[in-house]
ZAVORO-904327 format. One record per residue (C-alpha): x, y, z; residue in three letters; residue number from 1. Coordinates in steps of 0.05 Angstrom, whole numbers, always signed. Layout:
<pts>
<pt <X Y Z> ALA NUM>
...
</pts>
This chain:
<pts>
<pt <+0 +0 +0> MET 1>
<pt <+24 +71 -16> GLN 2>
<pt <+3 +124 +33> VAL 3>
<pt <+23 +195 +15> GLU 4>
<pt <+46 +241 +71> PHE 5>
<pt <-8 +291 +50> HIS 6>
<pt <-67 +297 +2> ARG 7>
<pt <-106 +362 -3> HIS 8>
<pt <-181 +363 +6> SER 9>
<pt <-200 +412 -49> LEU 10>
<pt <-268 +400 -80> GLN 11>
<pt <-298 +415 -149> GLU 12>
<pt <-331 +477 -121> GLN 13>
<pt <-264 +505 -101> ASP 14>
<pt <-237 +493 -171> ILE 15>
<pt <-299 +525 -202> GLU 16>
<pt <-289 +585 -158> ASN 17>
<pt <-219 +594 -187> VAL 18>
<pt <-247 +586 -258> CYS 19>
<pt <-297 +642 -244> LYS 20>
<pt <-240 +688 -224> VAL 21>
<pt <-200 +669 -286> LEU 22>
<pt <-261 +686 -329> ARG 23>
<pt <-270 +753 -293> SER 24>
<pt <-235 +820 -299> LEU 25>
<pt <-199 +821 -232> PHE 26>
<pt <-143 +771 -218> LEU 27>
<pt <-103 +808 -164> THR 28>
<pt <-126 +829 -95> THR 29>
<pt <-199 +847 -105> GLY 30>
<pt <-271 +827 -87> PRO 31>
<pt <-258 +753 -76> VAL 32>
<pt <-201 +767 -28> THR 33>
<pt <-248 +815 +8> ALA 34>
<pt <-300 +759 +13> THR 35>
<pt <-248 +711 +41> PHE 36>
<pt <-225 +763 +92> GLU 37>
<pt <-297 +773 +115> LYS 38>
<pt <-312 +699 +121> ARG 39>
<pt <-247 +685 +158> PHE 40>
<pt <-264 +739 +208> CYS 41>
<pt <-331 +706 +219> GLU 42>
<pt <-297 +639 +232> TYR 43>
<pt <-241 +664 +278> THR 44>
<pt <-284 +715 +315> GLY 45>
<pt <-231 +768 +304> LEU 46>
<pt <-250 +836 +277> LYS 47>
<pt <-199 +844 +221> HIS 48>
<pt <-166 +798 +170> THR 49>
<pt <-115 +818 +118> ILE 50>
<pt <-100 +767 +64> GLY 51>
<pt <-25 +757 +50> LEU 52>
<pt <+18 +713 +7> ASN 53>
<pt <+47 +673 +65> SER 54>
<pt <+49 +665 +141> CYS 55>
<pt <+120 +690 +137> THR 56>
<pt <+94 +756 +109> ALA 57>
<pt <+42 +759 +164> ALA 58>
<pt <+94 +748 +219> LEU 59>
<pt <+140 +800 +189> HIS 60>
<pt <+86 +853 +181> LEU 61>
<pt <+56 +839 +249> ALA 62>
<pt <+123 +852 +282> LEU 63>
<pt <+132 +916 +242> LEU 64>
<pt <+63 +940 +261> ALA 65>
<pt <+82 +931 +334> LEU 66>
<pt <+144 +974 +323> GLY 67>
<pt <+195 +918 +325> VAL 68>
<pt <+260 +937 +291> GLY 69>
<pt <+336 +940 +295> PRO 70>
<pt <+362 +936 +366> GLY 71>
<pt <+300 +901 +392> ASP 72>
<pt <+294 +829 +416> GLU 73>
<pt <+237 +780 +405> VAL 74>
<pt <+229 +718 +448> VAL 75>
<pt <+209 +655 +411> THR 76>
<pt <+216 +580 +409> THR 77>
<pt <+270 +537 +378> PRO 78>
<pt <+219 +482 +362> MET 79>
<pt <+185 +509 +300> THR 80>
<pt <+194 +520 +225> PHE 81>
<pt <+249 +568 +206> ILE 82>
<pt <+201 +622 +182> ALA 83>
<pt <+180 +638 +254> SER 84>
<pt <+251 +661 +266> VAL 85>
<pt <+271 +690 +199> THR 86>
<pt <+210 +736 +203> ALA 87>
<pt <+243 +767 +265> ILE 88>
<pt <+308 +775 +227> LEU 89>
<pt <+271 +810 +170> HIS 90>
<pt <+254 +866 +217> THR 91>
<pt <+327 +875 +239> GLY 92>
<pt <+311 +850 +309> ALA 93>
<pt <+345 +793 +345> THR 94>
<pt <+310 +727 +361> PRO 95>
<pt <+319 +702 +432> VAL 96>
<pt <+304 +628 +443> PHE 97>
<pt <+268 +600 +504> VAL 98>
<pt <+264 +525 +513> ASP 99>
<pt <+199 +486 +505> VAL 100>
<pt <+157 +443 +550> GLU 101>
<pt <+183 +371 +549> PRO 102>
<pt <+113 +340 +545> GLN 103>
<pt <+83 +385 +490> THR 104>
<pt <+140 +418 +451> GLY 105>
<pt <+105 +485 +462> LEU 106>
<pt <+141 +548 +486> LEU 107>
<pt <+152 +543 +561> ASP 108>
<pt <+121 +607 +585> VAL 109>
<pt <+151 +597 +655> SER 110>
<pt <+220 +608 +625> ARG 111>
<pt <+206 +673 +589> ILE 112>
<pt <+219 +722 +646> SER 113>
<pt <+291 +696 +652> GLN 114>
<pt <+304 +713 +579> ALA 115>
<pt <+278 +785 +581> LEU 116>
<pt <+324 +845 +574> THR 117>
<pt <+311 +920 +566> PRO 118>
<pt <+313 +907 +491> ALA 119>
<pt <+257 +856 +491> THR 120>
<pt <+198 +883 +451> LYS 121>
<pt <+154 +823 +437> ALA 122>
<pt <+141 +748 +444> VAL 123>
<pt <+127 +703 +385> LEU 124>
<pt <+94 +638 +409> PRO 125>
<pt <+82 +580 +361> VAL 126>
<pt <+19 +538 +366> HIS 127>
<pt <+55 +473 +350> LEU 128>
<pt <+23 +413 +315> TYR 129>
<pt <-45 +447 +324> GLY 130>
<pt <-43 +456 +399> ALA 131>
<pt <-42 +525 +430> MET 132>
<pt <+12 +552 +475> ALA 133>
<pt <-11 +575 +544> ASP 134>
<pt <-38 +643 +522> MET 135>
<pt <-68 +663 +588> ARG 136>
<pt <-1 +655 +623> ALA 137>
<pt <+35 +688 +566> LEU 138>
<pt <-12 +748 +566> ARG 139>
<pt <+2 +758 +640> ALA 140>
<pt <+77 +758 +627> VAL 141>
<pt <+69 +805 +568> ALA 142>
<pt <+26 +854 +607> ASP 143>
<pt <+75 +854 +666> ALA 144>
<pt <+132 +873 +619> HIS 145>
<pt <+95 +914 +566> THR 146>
<pt <+109 +865 +510> LEU 147>
<pt <+72 +853 +445> GLY 148>
<pt <+49 +782 +425> ILE 149>
<pt <+50 +757 +354> VAL 150>
<pt <+20 +687 +349> GLU 151>
<pt <+46 +639 +297> ASP 152>
<pt <-18 +602 +280> CYS 153>
<pt <+8 +566 +218> ALA 154>
<pt <-15 +500 +249> HIS 155>
<pt <-74 +527 +286> CYS 156>
<pt <-139 +556 +260> ILE 157>
<pt <-190 +513 +296> GLU 158>
<pt <-159 +505 +365> ALA 159>
<pt <-180 +529 +434> GLN 160>
<pt <-147 +527 +502> ARG 161>
<pt <-173 +551 +569> ASP 162>
<pt <-232 +584 +534> GLY 163>
<pt <-185 +623 +487> VAL 164>
<pt <-179 +618 +412> ARG 165>
<pt <-119 +640 +370> PRO 166>
<pt <-113 +715 +366> GLY 167>
<pt <-159 +732 +424> GLN 168>
<pt <-104 +748 +473> LEU 169>
<pt <-47 +765 +425> GLY 170>
<pt <-37 +829 +385> ASP 171>
<pt <-39 +791 +319> ALA 172>
<pt <-52 +720 +295> ALA 173>
<pt <-13 +697 +234> CYS 174>
<pt <-39 +640 +191> TYR 175>
<pt <-11 +596 +135> SER 176>
<pt <-49 +569 +75> PHE 177>
<pt <+10 +529 +49> TYR 178>
<pt <-3 +465 +9> ALA 179>
<pt <-5 +419 +70> THR 180>
<pt <-45 +464 +116> LYS 181>
<pt <-116 +451 +142> ASN 182>
<pt <-139 +510 +100> LEU 183>
<pt <-99 +514 +36> THR 184>
<pt <-91 +551 -29> CYS 185>
<pt <-22 +523 -44> GLY 186>
<pt <+14 +587 -22> GLU 187>
<pt <-18 +640 +21> GLY 188>
<pt <-29 +668 +90> GLY 189>
<pt <-67 +719 +131> ALA 190>
<pt <-61 +764 +192> LEU 191>
<pt <-121 +771 +237> SER 192>
<pt <-128 +818 +297> CYS 193>
<pt <-176 +860 +337> ASN 194>
<pt <-134 +924 +336> ASP 195>
<pt <-153 +970 +278> PRO 196>
<pt <-85 +1005 +281> ALA 197>
<pt <-49 +939 +269> VAL 198>
<pt <-98 +921 +213> ALA 199>
<pt <-90 +988 +179> ASN 200>
<pt <-14 +986 +183> ALA 201>
<pt <-11 +915 +153> VAL 202>
<pt <-61 +934 +98> THR 203>
<pt <-13 +989 +75> VAL 204>
<pt <+51 +949 +85> LEU 205>
<pt <+27 +888 +46> ARG 206>
<pt <+26 +928 -19> LEU 207>
<pt <+88 +971 -26> HIS 208>
<pt <+65 +1021 +25> GLY 209>
<pt <+14 +1049 -24> MET 210>
<pt <-46 +1088 +1> SER 211>
<pt <-94 +1052 -46> LYS 212>
<pt <-96 +981 -74> ASP 213>
<pt <-116 +964 -145> ALA 214>
<pt <-191 +957 -132> ILE 215>
<pt <-192 +1024 -97> SER 216>
<pt <-156 +1058 -155> ARG 217>
<pt <-197 +1028 -211> TYR 218>
<pt <-267 +1025 -182> SER 219>
<pt <-305 +1084 -211> GLY 220>
<pt <-265 +1145 -232> LYS 221>
<pt <-189 +1138 -227> TYR 222>
<pt <-161 +1157 -159> LYS 223>
<pt <-89 +1178 -149> HIS 224>
<pt <-48 +1140 -98> TRP 225>
<pt <+10 +1159 -55> ASP 226>
<pt <+66 +1120 -22> MET 227>
<pt <+60 +1131 +53> ILE 228>
<pt <+109 +1078 +80> ALA 229>
<pt <+163 +1030 +58> GLU 230>
<pt <+124 +967 +43> GLY 231>
<pt <+129 +898 +11> TRP 232>
<pt <+94 +857 -43> LYS 233>
<pt <+57 +811 +5> TYR 234>
<pt <-15 +814 -19> ASN 235>
<pt <-61 +754 -30> LEU 236>
<pt <-93 +753 -99> ASN 237>
<pt <-164 +734 -119> ASP 238>
<pt <-142 +669 -153> ILE 239>
<pt <-114 +641 -88> HIS 240>
<pt <-171 +671 -47> SER 241>
<pt <-221 +634 -91> ALA 242>
<pt <-193 +568 -67> LEU 243>
<pt <-203 +589 +6> LEU 244>
<pt <-273 +620 +10> VAL 245>
<pt <-314 +556 +11> ASP 246>
<pt <-263 +514 +49> GLN 247>
<pt <-275 +554 +112> ILE 248>
<pt <-344 +524 +122> GLU 249>
<pt <-314 +454 +118> ARG 250>
<pt <-260 +465 +171> LEU 251>
<pt <-299 +437 +230> ASP 252>
<pt <-321 +374 +193> ALA 253>
<pt <-251 +361 +170> GLN 254>
<pt <-224 +371 +240> LEU 255>
<pt <-273 +319 +264> ALA 256>
<pt <-245 +270 +214> ARG 257>
<pt <-173 +285 +234> ARG 258>
<pt <-193 +273 +306> ASN 259>
<pt <-219 +205 +287> GLU 260>
<pt <-153 +188 +253> ILE 261>
<pt <-114 +213 +314> CYS 262>
<pt <-156 +170 +359> ALA 263>
<pt <-140 +110 +315> GLN 264>
<pt <-66 +125 +319> TYR 265>
<pt <-69 +137 +394> ASP 266>
<pt <-102 +70 +405> ALA 267>
<pt <-49 +34 +363> ALA 268>
<pt <+11 +67 +396> PHE 269>
<pt <-11 +75 +469> SER 270>
<pt <+15 +8 +491> GLY 271>
<pt <+82 +13 +456> CYS 272>
<pt <+139 +30 +505> PRO 273>
<pt <+184 +54 +448> ASP 274>
<pt <+136 +108 +425> ILE 275>
<pt <+121 +172 +464> GLU 276>
<pt <+61 +214 +444> LEU 277>
<pt <+64 +289 +456> PRO 278>
<pt <+13 +316 +506> ALA 279>
<pt <-44 +355 +473> VAL 280>
<pt <-70 +412 +517> PRO 281>
<pt <-139 +439 +502> GLY 282>
<pt <-174 +428 +435> LYS 283>
<pt <-121 +419 +382> SER 284>
<pt <-130 +438 +309> ALA 285>
<pt <-96 +370 +295> ARG 286>
<pt <-52 +396 +239> HIS 287>
<pt <+4 +345 +250> LEU 288>
<pt <+9 +278 +284> TYR 289>
<pt <+79 +266 +311> THR 290>
<pt <+109 +210 +351> ILE 291>
<pt <+175 +212 +390> TRP 292>
<pt <+221 +152 +384> VAL 293>
<pt <+291 +131 +403> ASP 294>
<pt <+337 +185 +374> PRO 295>
<pt <+390 +132 +357> ALA 296>
<pt <+339 +97 +312> ARG 297>
<pt <+296 +155 +287> ARG 298>
<pt <+327 +158 +218> ASP 299>
<pt <+324 +83 +209> ASP 300>
<pt <+250 +85 +227> ILE 301>
<pt <+238 +141 +176> LEU 302>
<pt <+273 +101 +122> HIS 303>
<pt <+236 +37 +141> SER 304>
<pt <+169 +73 +135> LEU 305>
<pt <+190 +102 +68> HIS 306>
<pt <+208 +32 +43> ASP 307>
<pt <+139 +7 +65> LYS 308>
<pt <+105 +62 +24> GLY 309>
<pt <+88 +109 +81> VAL 310>
<pt <+102 +183 +71> GLY 311>
<pt <+135 +215 +131> VAL 312>
<pt <+168 +280 +153> ALA 313>
<pt <+203 +311 +212> VAL 314>
<pt <+168 +372 +244> ASN 315>
<pt <+218 +396 +267> TYR 316>
<pt <+292 +392 +282> ARG 317>
<pt <+308 +445 +334> ALA 318>
<pt <+323 +510 +298> ILE 319>
<pt <+384 +528 +340> HIS 320>
<pt <+419 +465 +313> THR 321>
<pt <+412 +485 +239> LEU 322>
<pt <+474 +511 +205> GLN 323>
<pt <+453 +583 +194> PHE 324>
<pt <+431 +593 +266> PHE 325>
<pt <+491 +556 +294> ARG 326>
<pt <+537 +603 +255> GLU 327>
<pt <+499 +668 +268> THR 328>
<pt <+474 +657 +340> MET 329>
<pt <+527 +611 +368> GLY 330>
<pt <+483 +566 +410> HIS 331>
<pt <+507 +498 +431> ALA 332>
<pt <+457 +442 +418> PRO 333>
<pt <+450 +430 +493> GLU 334>
<pt <+429 +502 +506> ASP 335>
<pt <+356 +483 +496> PHE 336>
<pt <+355 +410 +516> PRO 337>
<pt <+280 +398 +510> ASN 338>
<pt <+277 +425 +439> ALA 339>
<pt <+340 +385 +422> LEU 340>
<pt <+310 +321 +449> ARG 341>
<pt <+244 +330 +413> ILE 342>
<pt <+279 +348 +348> GLY 343>
<pt <+321 +286 +350> GLN 344>
<pt <+262 +240 +364> ARG 345>
<pt <+206 +266 +320> THR 346>
<pt <+171 +227 +265> VAL 347>
<pt <+110 +259 +232> THR 348>
<pt <+57 +212 +203> LEU 349>
<pt <+3 +222 +149> PRO 350>
<pt <-57 +261 +175> LEU 351>
<pt <-110 +290 +130> TYR 352>
<pt <-186 +283 +122> PRO 353>
<pt <-180 +240 +60> GLY 354>
<pt <-138 +187 +96> LEU 355>
<pt <-180 +124 +98> ARG 356>
<pt <-187 +80 +160> ASP 357>
<pt <-151 +22 +125> GLU 358>
<pt <-94 +69 +106> GLU 359>
<pt <-87 +94 +178> ALA 360>
<pt <-87 +22 +202> ALA 361>
<pt <-32 +6 +152> TYR 362>
<pt <+9 +65 +175> VAL 363>
<pt <+1 +43 +248> SER 364>
<pt <+23 -28 +232> ARG 365>
<pt <+83 -3 +193> CYS 366>
<pt <+104 +43 +250> VAL 367>
<pt <+100 -12 +301> LEU 368>
<pt <+140 -58 +255> GLU 369>
<pt <+192 -4 +242> ALA 370>
<pt <+199 +13 +316> VAL 371>
<pt <+205 -61 +332> GLY 372>
<pt <+259 -74 +281> GLU 373>
<pt <+329 -83 +309> ARG 374>
<pt <+390 -82 +263> GLY 375>
</pts>
């Protein structure tokens, strides 16, 4: 059996929505993007959404909107994708790593205060695998030290923890619509928030710092535009937005299916002493299903699964161990032992709504066989 690591869940209606845009006059950021932004606000419960071309763009602009720049420091986690950290570098600020919780892989909020300096301007938590960081505790720390919070929600649209959803306690929530995400248009992202000042700043910065976008300039009589800030080419276009608009209403049903698959995996692996399952606080968006195995055998297990036709990945190796960050930041691998340990043990398994029960059962059997193989 061949089980891909990921298969998207696009439907014919999504494809037809794109065809409608291609047959229309407006291909760039226009009425369909505006519709997506409105529907995404309705789903998240946040007041403002700005469509962007990636979560990286959202993180970058969110930090800029909060005034982060050269000389500032931003606290974040070493257990994430590299974009969480490179977005900080794009502003000219310095990332400061804080280790993660050993049971969840989430940013350990109890360690943040020790990492703060007079230069600290913000905290960038990552909602890993679909589970939220402890936002109530983080908000208390941020308020005590007058820090901004930019939430990396690339894995996390549908989650909730302690009665809080993404973006409700942070200054901005940044989302990814990359090819493997729960909501996808291949490449894309968004920033959502409740603060109109942040929303207005990001709206300008996403399109070269111009005072008017294309639809504003060309609707009715021509309107002159001005450049009011140094901006970037980060806007989301109507072609990509067309893939997103109707997916939003399917998010909850698809999450229910991913929960079923996770329960099937949990049941298969719970009795295996050689497999550790990350703790899942609150209601997870269930973006990724990871297991932690013997670090000495992790790569052999990955290769064995590949040979059995099972697509796998590693989400993630600890960022501070990657070449660029080793050379520029100078951390030893042992500086963040929990992130190091998790990064050396992680195996990510297929998880998507279209995964059939028999495929999940096959993946489970292959994992148990691979873990049990010796030499």
